C-alpha positions as a Markdown table, in Angstrom:
| # | Residue | x | y | z |
|---|---|---|---|---|
| 1 | Met | 19.9 | 66.4 | 209.8 |
| 2 | Ala | 19.3 | 63.4 | 211.9 |
| 3 | Arg | 18.2 | 64.2 | 215.4 |
| 4 | Lys | 20.0 | 62.5 | 218.2 |
| 5 | Leu | 17.6 | 60.4 | 220.1 |
| 6 | Lys | 17.7 | 61.0 | 223.9 |
| 7 | Arg | 17.6 | 58.0 | 226.1 |
| 8 | Asp | 14.3 | 57.7 | 228.1 |
| 9 | Leu | 14.8 | 58.4 | 231.7 |
| 10 | Thr | 14.2 | 55.6 | 234.2 |
| 11 | Val | 11.7 | 56.1 | 237.0 |
| 12 | Glu | 14.5 | 56.5 | 239.5 |
| 13 | Glu | 16.1 | 59.2 | 237.3 |
| 14 | Gln | 12.8 | 61.1 | 236.9 |
| 15 | Leu | 12.2 | 61.0 | 240.7 |
| 16 | Ala | 15.8 | 62.3 | 241.4 |
| 17 | Arg | 15.1 | 65.3 | 239.2 |
| 18 | Gly | 12.2 | 66.6 | 241.2 |
| 19 | Pro | 12.2 | 70.0 | 242.9 |
| 20 | Leu | 14.2 | 70.3 | 246.1 |
| 21 | Asp | 12.7 | 71.7 | 249.2 |
| 22 | Leu | 13.1 | 75.5 | 249.1 |
| 23 | Pro | 12.3 | 76.2 | 252.8 |
| 24 | Phe | 15.0 | 73.8 | 254.0 |
| 25 | Leu | 17.5 | 75.1 | 251.4 |
| 26 | Met | 16.9 | 78.8 | 252.4 |
| 27 | Leu | 17.3 | 78.0 | 256.1 |
| 28 | Val | 20.6 | 76.3 | 255.4 |
| 29 | Leu | 21.9 | 79.1 | 253.3 |
| 30 | Leu | 20.7 | 81.7 | 255.8 |
| 31 | Leu | 22.4 | 80.0 | 258.7 |
| 32 | Thr | 25.6 | 79.4 | 256.7 |
| 33 | Ala | 25.8 | 83.1 | 255.7 |
| 34 | Ile | 25.0 | 84.4 | 259.2 |
| 35 | Gly | 27.5 | 81.9 | 260.7 |
| 36 | Val | 30.4 | 83.0 | 258.5 |
| 37 | Ile | 29.6 | 86.7 | 259.3 |
| 38 | Met | 29.5 | 86.1 | 263.0 |
| 39 | Met | 32.6 | 83.9 | 262.9 |
| 40 | Phe | 34.4 | 86.8 | 261.2 |
| 41 | Ser | 33.2 | 89.3 | 263.7 |
| 42 | Ala | 34.2 | 87.0 | 266.6 |
| 43 | Ser | 37.6 | 86.1 | 265.3 |
| 44 | Tyr | 39.2 | 89.1 | 263.7 |
| 45 | Ala | 40.9 | 90.4 | 266.9 |
| 46 | Asp | 42.3 | 87.0 | 267.6 |
| 47 | Ala | 43.4 | 86.6 | 264.0 |
| 48 | Leu | 45.0 | 90.0 | 264.0 |
| 49 | Tyr | 47.0 | 89.3 | 267.2 |
| 50 | Asn | 48.0 | 85.7 | 266.5 |
| 51 | Met | 48.0 | 85.5 | 262.6 |
| 52 | Asp | 48.8 | 89.2 | 261.8 |
| 53 | Asp | 45.8 | 89.1 | 259.5 |
| 54 | Pro | 42.3 | 90.0 | 260.7 |
| 55 | Thr | 40.6 | 88.1 | 257.9 |
| 56 | Tyr | 42.7 | 84.9 | 258.4 |
| 57 | Tyr | 39.8 | 82.7 | 259.7 |
| 58 | Phe | 37.1 | 84.5 | 257.7 |
| 59 | Met | 38.8 | 83.9 | 254.3 |
| 60 | Arg | 39.3 | 80.2 | 255.0 |
| 61 | Gln | 35.9 | 79.7 | 256.4 |
| 62 | Gly | 34.3 | 81.7 | 253.5 |
| 63 | Leu | 36.1 | 79.6 | 250.9 |
| 64 | Phe | 35.0 | 76.3 | 252.6 |
| 65 | Ala | 31.4 | 77.7 | 252.8 |
| 66 | Val | 31.3 | 78.5 | 249.1 |
| 67 | Gly | 32.8 | 75.2 | 248.2 |
| 68 | Gly | 30.5 | 73.4 | 250.6 |
| 69 | Val | 27.4 | 75.0 | 249.1 |
| 70 | Val | 28.5 | 73.9 | 245.7 |
| 71 | Ile | 29.1 | 70.4 | 246.9 |
| 72 | Met | 25.7 | 70.5 | 248.7 |
| 73 | Tyr | 24.0 | 71.4 | 245.4 |
| 74 | Ile | 25.8 | 68.6 | 243.6 |
| 75 | Met | 24.9 | 66.2 | 246.4 |
| 76 | Ser | 21.2 | 67.2 | 246.1 |
| 77 | Lys | 21.3 | 66.2 | 242.4 |
| 78 | Ile | 22.6 | 62.7 | 243.1 |
| 79 | Asn | 20.0 | 60.0 | 243.7 |
| 80 | Tyr | 20.4 | 59.2 | 247.4 |
| 81 | Gln | 19.7 | 55.5 | 246.7 |
| 82 | Thr | 23.3 | 55.3 | 245.6 |
| 83 | Leu | 24.4 | 55.9 | 249.2 |
| 84 | Arg | 23.1 | 52.4 | 250.2 |
| 85 | Trp | 26.2 | 50.6 | 248.9 |
| 86 | Leu | 28.5 | 53.3 | 250.0 |
| 87 | Ser | 27.4 | 53.1 | 253.6 |
| 88 | Val | 29.7 | 50.2 | 254.7 |
| 89 | Phe | 32.7 | 51.9 | 253.1 |
| 90 | Ala | 31.8 | 55.2 | 254.9 |
| 91 | Leu | 31.6 | 53.4 | 258.2 |
| 92 | Val | 34.8 | 51.4 | 257.9 |
| 93 | Gly | 36.7 | 54.4 | 256.6 |
| 94 | Ser | 35.5 | 56.6 | 259.5 |
| 95 | Ile | 36.6 | 53.9 | 262.0 |
| 96 | Ile | 40.1 | 53.7 | 260.4 |
| 97 | Leu | 40.4 | 57.5 | 260.6 |
| 98 | Leu | 39.5 | 57.3 | 264.3 |
| 99 | Val | 42.3 | 54.8 | 264.8 |
| 100 | Met | 44.7 | 57.0 | 262.9 |
| 101 | Val | 44.5 | 59.9 | 265.4 |
| 102 | Lys | 46.5 | 57.6 | 267.8 |
| 103 | Ile | 49.3 | 57.0 | 265.3 |
| 104 | Pro | 52.4 | 59.2 | 266.0 |
| 105 | Gly | 53.0 | 61.6 | 263.2 |
| 106 | Ile | 49.4 | 61.4 | 262.0 |
| 107 | Gly | 47.4 | 62.4 | 265.0 |
| 108 | Ala | 47.5 | 65.9 | 266.5 |
| 109 | Ser | 46.8 | 66.9 | 270.1 |
| 110 | Gly | 45.4 | 70.1 | 271.7 |
| 111 | Gly | 43.8 | 71.1 | 275.0 |
| 112 | Gly | 44.6 | 67.8 | 276.6 |
| 113 | Ala | 42.9 | 65.7 | 273.9 |
| 114 | Asn | 44.1 | 63.8 | 270.8 |
| 115 | Arg | 41.2 | 64.3 | 268.3 |
| 116 | Trp | 42.7 | 65.5 | 265.1 |
| 117 | Ile | 44.4 | 64.4 | 261.9 |
| 118 | Arg | 47.4 | 66.6 | 261.3 |
| 119 | Ala | 47.3 | 69.3 | 258.6 |
| 120 | Ile | 48.4 | 68.0 | 255.2 |
| 121 | Gly | 49.7 | 70.7 | 252.8 |
| 122 | Pro | 47.0 | 73.5 | 252.5 |
| 123 | Leu | 44.4 | 71.4 | 254.3 |
| 124 | Pro | 44.0 | 72.2 | 258.0 |
| 125 | Arg | 43.8 | 69.6 | 260.7 |
| 126 | Trp | 40.4 | 68.1 | 261.2 |
| 127 | Gln | 38.5 | 65.8 | 263.5 |
| 128 | Pro | 37.6 | 62.3 | 262.1 |
| 129 | Ser | 34.6 | 62.3 | 264.5 |
| 130 | Glu | 32.9 | 64.4 | 261.8 |
| 131 | Ala | 33.2 | 61.6 | 259.3 |
| 132 | Ala | 32.2 | 59.1 | 261.9 |
| 133 | Lys | 28.8 | 60.8 | 262.4 |
| 134 | Leu | 28.0 | 60.6 | 258.7 |
| 135 | Gly | 29.3 | 57.0 | 258.6 |
| 136 | Val | 26.9 | 55.9 | 261.4 |
| 137 | Ile | 24.0 | 57.7 | 259.7 |
| 138 | Leu | 24.6 | 56.1 | 256.3 |
| 139 | Tyr | 25.2 | 52.6 | 257.7 |
| 140 | Phe | 22.3 | 52.5 | 260.2 |
| 141 | Ser | 19.9 | 54.0 | 257.7 |
| 142 | Ala | 20.8 | 51.6 | 254.9 |
| 143 | Arg | 20.7 | 48.5 | 257.1 |
| 144 | Leu | 17.5 | 49.4 | 259.1 |
| 145 | Ser | 15.6 | 50.4 | 255.9 |
| 146 | Lys | 15.6 | 46.7 | 255.0 |
| 147 | Arg | 14.5 | 45.6 | 258.5 |
| 148 | Asn | 11.0 | 44.4 | 257.4 |
| 149 | Thr | 12.3 | 42.4 | 254.4 |
| 150 | Glu | 14.9 | 40.3 | 256.3 |
| 151 | Lys | 14.2 | 36.6 | 256.5 |
| 152 | Lys | 13.1 | 35.3 | 259.9 |
| 153 | Arg | 15.9 | 33.4 | 261.8 |
| 154 | His | 15.4 | 29.7 | 262.6 |
| 155 | Phe | 17.0 | 27.9 | 265.5 |
| 156 | Asn | 17.2 | 24.3 | 266.6 |
| 157 | Lys | 14.6 | 24.1 | 269.3 |
| 158 | Arg | 15.9 | 20.7 | 270.4 |
| 159 | Thr | 18.9 | 22.3 | 272.2 |
| 160 | Tyr | 19.1 | 24.7 | 275.1 |
| 161 | Ser | 21.2 | 27.1 | 273.0 |
| 162 | Gly | 18.6 | 27.1 | 270.3 |
| 163 | His | 15.8 | 27.9 | 272.8 |
| 164 | Phe | 18.0 | 30.7 | 274.3 |
| 165 | Leu | 18.8 | 32.2 | 270.9 |
| 166 | Glu | 15.1 | 32.0 | 269.9 |
| 167 | Leu | 14.2 | 33.9 | 273.1 |
| 168 | Leu | 16.9 | 36.6 | 272.3 |
| 169 | Asp | 15.5 | 36.9 | 268.8 |
| 170 | Arg | 12.0 | 37.2 | 270.0 |
| 171 | Ile | 12.8 | 40.1 | 272.3 |
| 172 | Gly | 14.8 | 41.8 | 269.6 |
| 173 | Phe | 18.3 | 41.4 | 271.1 |
| 174 | Leu | 19.9 | 39.7 | 268.2 |
| 175 | Glu | 18.7 | 42.3 | 265.8 |
| 176 | Leu | 20.5 | 45.0 | 267.9 |
| 177 | Val | 23.8 | 43.2 | 268.1 |
| 178 | Pro | 25.5 | 44.6 | 264.9 |
| 179 | Tyr | 24.4 | 48.2 | 265.8 |
| 180 | Gly | 25.5 | 47.8 | 269.3 |
| 181 | Val | 28.9 | 46.5 | 268.2 |
| 182 | Val | 29.4 | 49.5 | 265.8 |
| 183 | Leu | 28.4 | 52.0 | 268.5 |
| 184 | Val | 30.7 | 50.4 | 271.1 |
| 185 | Ile | 33.7 | 50.5 | 268.8 |
| 186 | Ile | 33.2 | 54.1 | 267.8 |
| 187 | Ala | 32.3 | 55.2 | 271.3 |
| 188 | Gly | 35.4 | 53.5 | 272.6 |
| 189 | Leu | 37.7 | 55.1 | 270.1 |
| 190 | Leu | 36.2 | 58.5 | 270.8 |
| 191 | Leu | 36.5 | 58.1 | 274.6 |
| 192 | Leu | 40.2 | 57.2 | 274.1 |
| 193 | Gln | 40.8 | 60.7 | 272.5 |
| 194 | Pro | 39.0 | 61.7 | 274.9 |
| 195 | His | 35.9 | 63.3 | 273.1 |
| 196 | Leu | 32.9 | 62.8 | 275.3 |
| 197 | Ser | 30.6 | 65.2 | 273.4 |
| 198 | Ala | 31.2 | 63.4 | 270.1 |
| 199 | Thr | 30.5 | 60.1 | 271.9 |
| 200 | Ile | 27.2 | 61.4 | 273.2 |
| 201 | Leu | 26.4 | 62.8 | 269.7 |
| 202 | Ile | 27.1 | 59.5 | 268.0 |
| 203 | Leu | 25.0 | 57.5 | 270.5 |
| 204 | Ala | 22.1 | 60.0 | 270.1 |
| 205 | Ile | 22.3 | 59.7 | 266.3 |
| 206 | Gly | 22.3 | 55.9 | 266.4 |
| 207 | Ala | 19.4 | 55.9 | 269.0 |
| 208 | Ser | 17.3 | 58.2 | 266.9 |
| 209 | Ile | 17.6 | 56.1 | 263.8 |
| 210 | Leu | 16.9 | 52.9 | 265.7 |
| 211 | Phe | 13.8 | 54.6 | 267.3 |
| 212 | Ala | 12.6 | 55.8 | 263.9 |
| 213 | Ala | 13.1 | 52.3 | 262.5 |
| 214 | Gly | 10.7 | 50.8 | 265.1 |
| 215 | Ile | 13.0 | 49.2 | 267.6 |
| 216 | Arg | 11.1 | 48.3 | 270.8 |
| 217 | Leu | 11.0 | 51.1 | 273.4 |
| 218 | Gly | 12.2 | 48.8 | 276.2 |
| 219 | Trp | 15.6 | 48.7 | 274.7 |
| 220 | Phe | 15.9 | 52.5 | 274.8 |
| 221 | Ala | 15.2 | 52.4 | 278.5 |
| 222 | Ala | 17.8 | 49.7 | 279.0 |
| 223 | Gly | 20.3 | 51.5 | 276.8 |
| 224 | Gly | 19.6 | 54.8 | 278.6 |
| 225 | Ala | 20.3 | 53.2 | 282.0 |
| 226 | Phe | 23.5 | 51.6 | 280.7 |
| 227 | Met | 24.6 | 55.0 | 279.3 |
| 228 | Val | 24.0 | 56.8 | 282.6 |
| 229 | Ala | 26.0 | 54.1 | 284.4 |
| 230 | Ala | 28.8 | 54.3 | 281.8 |
| 231 | Leu | 29.0 | 58.1 | 281.9 |
| 232 | Trp | 29.1 | 58.0 | 285.7 |
| 233 | Leu | 32.0 | 55.5 | 285.5 |
| 234 | Val | 33.9 | 57.6 | 283.0 |
| 235 | Val | 33.4 | 60.8 | 285.0 |
| 236 | Asn | 34.5 | 59.3 | 288.3 |
| 237 | Thr | 37.5 | 57.3 | 286.9 |
| 238 | Thr | 38.9 | 60.0 | 284.5 |
| 239 | Asp | 40.7 | 63.0 | 285.9 |
| 240 | Tyr | 40.0 | 64.9 | 282.7 |
| 241 | Met | 36.2 | 64.6 | 283.1 |
| 242 | Ala | 36.3 | 64.9 | 286.9 |
| 243 | Asp | 38.0 | 68.3 | 286.6 |
| 244 | Arg | 35.4 | 69.5 | 284.0 |
| 245 | Ile | 32.5 | 68.5 | 286.3 |
| 246 | Ala | 34.1 | 70.4 | 289.2 |
| 247 | Ile | 34.5 | 73.5 | 287.1 |
| 248 | Trp | 31.0 | 73.2 | 285.8 |
| 249 | Gln | 29.5 | 73.1 | 289.2 |
| 250 | Asn | 31.3 | 76.3 | 290.3 |
| 251 | Pro | 33.5 | 78.0 | 287.7 |
| 252 | Trp | 34.0 | 81.0 | 290.0 |
| 253 | Thr | 36.3 | 79.0 | 292.3 |
| 254 | Asp | 39.0 | 79.3 | 289.6 |
| 255 | Thr | 38.3 | 82.3 | 287.5 |
| 256 | Gln | 41.9 | 82.7 | 286.4 |
| 257 | Gly | 42.4 | 79.0 | 285.7 |
| 258 | Asp | 40.1 | 76.2 | 284.5 |
| 259 | Gly | 37.0 | 78.3 | 285.1 |
| 260 | Tyr | 38.3 | 81.3 | 283.1 |
| 261 | Gln | 36.7 | 80.4 | 279.8 |
| 262 | Ile | 33.1 | 79.8 | 281.0 |
| 263 | Val | 33.2 | 82.9 | 283.2 |
| 264 | Gln | 34.3 | 85.0 | 280.3 |
| 265 | Ser | 31.5 | 83.4 | 278.2 |
| 266 | Leu | 28.9 | 84.3 | 280.8 |
| 267 | Tyr | 30.2 | 87.9 | 280.9 |
| 268 | Ala | 29.8 | 88.1 | 277.1 |
| 269 | Ile | 26.3 | 86.7 | 277.2 |
| 270 | Gly | 25.2 | 88.9 | 280.1 |
| 271 | Ser | 26.7 | 92.1 | 278.6 |
| 272 | Gly | 24.7 | 91.8 | 275.4 |
| 273 | Gly | 21.4 | 92.7 | 277.1 |
| 274 | Leu | 18.2 | 92.8 | 275.1 |
| 275 | Leu | 19.5 | 94.4 | 271.9 |
| 276 | Gly | 23.2 | 93.8 | 272.1 |
| 277 | Leu | 26.2 | 96.1 | 271.6 |
| 278 | Gly | 26.0 | 96.0 | 267.8 |
| 279 | Leu | 27.6 | 93.9 | 265.2 |
| 280 | Gly | 31.4 | 94.1 | 265.6 |
| 281 | Asn | 31.3 | 95.8 | 269.0 |
| 282 | Ser | 31.9 | 92.9 | 271.3 |
| 283 | Arg | 34.4 | 93.6 | 274.1 |
| 284 | Gln | 35.0 | 90.0 | 275.1 |
| 285 | Lys | 36.5 | 89.1 | 271.7 |
| 286 | Phe | 39.5 | 91.2 | 272.4 |
| 287 | Leu | 41.5 | 88.3 | 273.7 |
| 288 | Tyr | 39.4 | 87.8 | 276.8 |
| 289 | Leu | 37.3 | 84.8 | 275.7 |
| 290 | Pro | 39.5 | 81.9 | 274.3 |
| 291 | Glu | 38.4 | 79.8 | 271.4 |
| 292 | Leu | 35.7 | 82.2 | 270.4 |
| 293 | Gln | 35.9 | 81.4 | 266.7 |
| 294 | Asn | 35.4 | 77.7 | 267.5 |
| 295 | Asp | 33.2 | 76.4 | 270.3 |
| 296 | Tyr | 32.5 | 79.8 | 271.9 |
| 297 | Val | 31.2 | 81.8 | 269.0 |
| 298 | Phe | 27.7 | 81.9 | 270.3 |
| 299 | Pro | 28.5 | 84.1 | 273.4 |
| 300 | Ile | 29.8 | 86.8 | 270.9 |
| 301 | Val | 26.5 | 86.4 | 269.0 |
| 302 | Cys | 24.7 | 87.2 | 272.3 |
| 303 | Glu | 27.0 | 90.1 | 273.1 |
| 304 | Glu | 26.7 | 91.8 | 269.7 |
| 305 | Leu | 23.2 | 90.9 | 268.7 |
| 306 | Gly | 21.6 | 90.7 | 272.2 |
| 307 | Phe | 18.9 | 88.4 | 273.4 |
| 308 | Ile | 16.7 | 89.2 | 270.4 |
| 309 | Gly | 19.4 | 88.4 | 267.9 |
| 310 | Ala | 20.4 | 85.2 | 269.6 |
| 311 | Ala | 16.8 | 84.1 | 269.9 |
| 312 | Met | 16.3 | 84.7 | 266.2 |
| 313 | Ile | 19.3 | 82.5 | 265.4 |
| 314 | Leu | 18.0 | 79.8 | 267.7 |
| 315 | Leu | 14.6 | 80.1 | 266.0 |
| 316 | Leu | 16.2 | 79.5 | 262.6 |
| 317 | Phe | 17.8 | 76.4 | 264.0 |
| 318 | Ala | 14.5 | 75.3 | 265.4 |
| 319 | Leu | 12.8 | 75.8 | 262.0 |
| 320 | Leu | 15.5 | 73.9 | 260.2 |
| 321 | Ile | 15.1 | 71.0 | 262.6 |
| 322 | Ile | 11.3 | 71.0 | 262.4 |
| 323 | Arg | 11.5 | 71.1 | 258.6 |
| 324 | Gly | 13.9 | 68.3 | 258.6 |
| 325 | Tyr | 11.7 | 66.0 | 260.6 |
| 326 | Trp | 8.7 | 67.1 | 258.4 |
| 327 | Leu | 10.7 | 66.0 | 255.3 |
| 328 | Ala | 11.5 | 62.7 | 257.1 |
| 329 | Leu | 7.8 | 62.0 | 257.7 |
| 330 | His | 7.0 | 62.7 | 254.0 |
| 331 | Ala | 10.0 | 60.9 | 252.5 |
| 332 | Arg | 9.4 | 58.5 | 249.6 |
| 333 | Asp | 10.9 | 55.4 | 251.4 |
| 334 | Arg | 12.2 | 54.3 | 254.8 |
| 335 | Phe | 15.9 | 54.8 | 253.7 |
| 336 | Gly | 15.3 | 58.4 | 252.9 |
| 337 | Ala | 13.3 | 59.0 | 256.1 |
| 338 | Leu | 16.0 | 57.4 | 258.3 |
| 339 | Leu | 18.8 | 59.4 | 256.6 |
| 340 | Ile | 17.0 | 62.7 | 257.4 |
| 341 | Val | 16.2 | 61.6 | 261.0 |
| 342 | Gly | 19.8 | 60.9 | 261.6 |
| 343 | Ile | 21.1 | 64.1 | 260.1 |
| 344 | Thr | 18.4 | 66.3 | 261.7 |
| 345 | Thr | 19.0 | 64.7 | 265.1 |
| 346 | Gln | 22.7 | 65.4 | 264.8 |
| 347 | Val | 22.1 | 69.1 | 264.2 |
| 348 | Ala | 19.5 | 69.3 | 267.0 |
| 349 | Val | 21.7 | 67.6 | 269.6 |
| 350 | Gln | 24.9 | 69.4 | 268.5 |
| 351 | Val | 23.1 | 72.8 | 268.8 |
| 352 | Phe | 21.8 | 71.8 | 272.3 |
| 353 | Leu | 25.2 | 70.7 | 273.5 |
| 354 | Asn | 27.0 | 73.8 | 272.3 |
| 355 | Ile | 24.5 | 76.2 | 273.7 |
| 356 | Gly | 24.3 | 74.2 | 276.9 |
| 357 | Val | 28.1 | 74.4 | 277.3 |
| 358 | Val | 28.6 | 78.1 | 276.7 |
| 359 | Thr | 25.7 | 79.0 | 279.0 |
| 360 | Asn | 27.1 | 76.5 | 281.7 |
| 361 | Leu | 23.9 | 74.5 | 281.6 |
| 362 | Ile | 25.9 | 71.3 | 281.1 |
| 363 | Pro | 29.6 | 70.5 | 281.7 |
| 364 | Pro | 32.1 | 71.6 | 279.0 |
| 365 | Thr | 32.4 | 69.0 | 276.3 |
| 366 | Gly | 34.2 | 70.7 | 273.4 |
| 367 | Ile | 31.6 | 70.6 | 270.6 |
| 368 | Ser | 31.1 | 73.1 | 267.8 |
| 369 | Leu | 28.0 | 75.0 | 266.8 |
| 370 | Pro | 26.9 | 73.9 | 263.3 |
| 371 | Phe | 27.4 | 76.5 | 260.5 |
| 372 | Phe | 29.0 | 79.0 | 263.0 |
| 373 | Ser | 32.1 | 77.5 | 264.5 |
| 374 | Tyr | 35.4 | 77.7 | 262.6 |
| 375 | Gly | 36.4 | 74.5 | 260.9 |
| 376 | Gly | 36.4 | 74.1 | 257.1 |
| 377 | Thr | 36.1 | 70.3 | 256.9 |
| 378 | Ala | 33.4 | 70.2 | 259.5 |
| 379 | Leu | 31.4 | 72.8 | 257.6 |
| 380 | Val | 31.8 | 71.0 | 254.3 |
| 381 | Ile | 30.6 | 67.7 | 255.9 |
| 382 | Gln | 27.6 | 69.5 | 257.4 |
| 383 | Leu | 26.7 | 70.9 | 254.0 |
| 384 | Val | 27.1 | 67.5 | 252.4 |
| 385 | Glu | 24.6 | 66.2 | 254.9 |
| 386 | Met | 22.3 | 69.0 | 254.1 |
| 387 | Gly | 22.7 | 68.0 | 250.4 |
| 388 | Ile | 21.6 | 64.5 | 251.3 |
| 389 | Val | 18.5 | 65.9 | 252.9 |
| 390 | Leu | 17.7 | 67.9 | 249.8 |
| 391 | Ser | 18.3 | 64.9 | 247.6 |
| 392 | Val | 15.7 | 63.0 | 249.6 |
| 393 | Ser | 13.3 | 66.0 | 249.3 |
| 394 | Arg | 13.5 | 65.8 | 245.5 |
| 395 | Gln | 11.7 | 62.4 | 245.6 |
| 396 | Ile | 8.9 | 63.4 | 248.0 |
| 397 | Pro | 5.6 | 62.7 | 246.2 |
| 398 | Ala | 3.8 | 65.8 | 245.2 |
| 399 | Pro | 0.4 | 66.3 | 247.0 |
| 400 | Lys | -2.5 | 65.4 | 244.9 |
| 401 | Ala | -4.7 | 68.2 | 243.6 |
| 402 | Gly | -8.2 | 68.4 | 245.0 |
């Protein structure tokens, strides 16, 4: 019998079949599993009362978690270099989706904001801002990874405009223009929803990738000053944000109105004590704390698992973030490193914003806790991003023996 000759693998294919990073994988799986369990514990009273099924949120989140883990593994097997040419399509597609939330019949509103695409068949409503985060990460990483190979621009020095453009190029302004345009467009669409937390998150993701790519530090100082001024303007000219700032400063002035949610959140956190009331024994989840399966799942974690349990979960997030940056430092190429920096920064900032809101450290912004908050499409996208990190980890050169 003639043997079928196997095609020799290319160098790229051989690299893509390397071992994935087990510490990062185990941290992701652990956080996902704990997140689904805690979301179930936090949500079953609300699900029983409103949906007549205590497992309503749990079953859906569990199915998305299983499907997301499968997709994460498939993503980890795909050579991340293929994401280069997909980056433009991902960015343009996410911008189109952000525009669609404003189209009547397609966009959905809730809580004074217009951030969602309506449910289609069995698919729940979802926020296009989740896709926008990934689109920015892919586009910025792909473009900035080629930064050192781009041809130097030449201008006509005989004209004033040529001299001016040469000056702008020398200080690095022209290089930043395409990235600035992208961030302004996306941030503008998010502020129209309004969705301040997603705006901050997108800007932080973009800034982290620009920083890792070697953009001059002076531009970050200028950008930070501009952002502070812009946020001040938004807060002082938007009734929606002005009300949130007032409640943040003193939620006890309106404990039965706008301050009700944060007050109940603080009650939950405080009543957990050192060791907590025990898994499933929260009192605040019995229709006292609104949106506890979404943005406010962490106070139930504190109430049931106590300070020690909550600290352990935050430690798992810290280890995931540290491991992510470690993988970025050891990535095979700049594209892989920038991808991981963007994804890891997204997780880090999102965790900080969510914990900051539920503890009243920062004004309420409406942002979910990765792996814990209810939201199937958001969880799947997060696991896809984890799959990208694992794909990059497969191509990290093995340390030399001796």
